[in-house]
C-alpha positions, 0 to 999 in steps of 0.5 A, spaced: 463 572 512 471 571 511 470 565 513 464 563 508 468 565 503 474 560 505 471 555 507 467 555 499 475 557 497 477 550 500 471 545 497 473 549 490 481 546 491 478 540 493 475 538 488 479 540 482 484 536 486 480 530 486 479 531 480 486 532 477 488 526 481 482 522 477 484 526 470 490 522 472 489 514 473 483 516 466 489 518 463 494 512 465 488 508 463 487 510 457 494 508 455 494 502 458 487 499 456 489 497 449 494 492 452 489 490 457 490 483 454 497 482 455 498 485 463 492 479 464 497 474 461 503 478 464 499 477 471 496 470 470 504 468 469 505 465 475 499 460 475 500 458 468 507 457 469 505 451 475 499 449 471 499 441 469 500 439 462 493 441 458 490 445 463 488 453 463 484 458 466 477 459 464 472 463 463 465 462 467 461 467 466 459 470 458 462 477 460 468 475 464 474 475 458 472 483 457 471 484 464 476 481 467 482 485 463 478 490 463 478 491 472 486 489 472 487 495 467 484 500 472 486 498 478 493 497 475 492 505 473 490 507 480 496 503 482 501 507 477 498 513 478 499 514 485 505 519 486 500 524 482 494 522 487 499 523 493 502 529 491 494 532 489 493 530 497 500 533 499 498 540 495 492 540 499 494 539 506 501 542 505 499 550 507 496 548 514 503 544 515 508 547 520 514 548 516 518 542 520 511 537 518 512 539 511 520 537 511 518 530 515 511 528 510 515 529 503 519 523 505 514 519 508 509 520 502 515 518 497 518 512 501 511 510 503 509 509 496 516 505 494 515 501 500 507 499 497 511 498 490 516 493 493 510 489 496 507 488 491 513 487 487 514 481 494 507 478 492 508 478 485 515 474 484 516 471 491 509 468 494 506 467 487 510 462 484 510 458 491 504 459 493 501 457 487 505 451 486 503 449 493 496 450 491 497 446 484 501 440 487 496 439 493 490 438 489 487 431 490 487 426 485 483 426 479 481 434 480 484 439 474 486 445 477 482 449 472 482 456 476 475 462 473 479 469 471 476 473 475 476 469 481 484 469 479 484 476 479 480 478 485 485 473 489 491 476 486 488 484 487 487 482 495 494 479 495 497 485 492 493 489 497 495 486 503 502 485 502 502 493 499 499 495 506 504 490 511 509 493 507 507 500 510 509 498 517 515 503 517 512 508 515 506 507 521 512 506 526 515 513 525 509 517 524 507 514 532 514 515 535 515 522 531 508 524 534 509 522 541 505 515 542 510 511 543 518 511 542 523 504 540 524 502 547 517 501 547 516 497 541 522 493 542 519 491 549 512 488 546 517 484 539 514 477 541 507 479 541 509 483 535 511 477 532 506 473 534 501 478 531 505 478 525 503 471 524 495 472 525 495 477 520 498 473 515 495 467 516 487 472 515 490 475 509 494 470 506 491 463 502 490 457 508 498 454 507 503 455 512 508 458 506 503 463 504 503 465 512 511 465 513 513 469 506 508 475 508 508 475 517 516 474 516 517 482 512 513 484 517 517 482 522 523 486 519 520 492 517 518 492 524 525 492 526 527 497 521 521 502 523 524 501 530 531 503 528 528 509 524 523 511 529 528 511 535 531 518 531 524 521 531 522 520 537 517 525 540 521 529 535 515 531 532 512 534 539 518 538 540 518 542 535 511 543 534 513 547 541 519 550 538 514 552 532 509 555 537 514 558 542 517 562 536 510 565 534 508 567 541 514 570 542 513 574 535 506 576 537 509 578 544 515 582 544 518 583 551 
């Protein structure tokens, strides 16, 4: 009966954490929805700045002028609320973690959030201007570039997500080294494969041009090197600390 009560209490807490996370997104959305059109205009600026004279974006669907800014505001609300959402995740799993795991998880949550934001900022301020300038300049003669606002939104959101996730590479490497799955020496030996893989991923996740591919692949390589350096400090540390924690608990329950 106790196990059933514990399961129910955990499910109730999980429900409450999810509701709080959703509520945080809703609160941010309500604060931003009034500025939905301004937010979309700001998002479209990298493309608008490089469009030919007298060219503009278009809406091919009747409801696009409403739904595109609405969708952008909703997605942006989630991105802004990510720190609080991750806090709810942390608060739910923290009671089941060892003390050494708690010390590592908090910095990783903070750094992963900042890296995700950094990836999105890099895409907006560096990749978008170069990529859109390339696309508009290679348009065939007689073709007017007029992008649909919904298609543009879907395109940039994919790039935001791709760059945000790609900038999480150091976090993944640190976790792999900390848990003992691999170490810095092994990762350095695989550097040539990582570089090739970075360019392949850049080719798959970005528009079909060398500029965008390189602008994703090079930061991924740099972040890999940073992850290897930091991961070398934590190599196997999680396994050792877990063993020490278990030995300490065992000694406490079985005193000599």
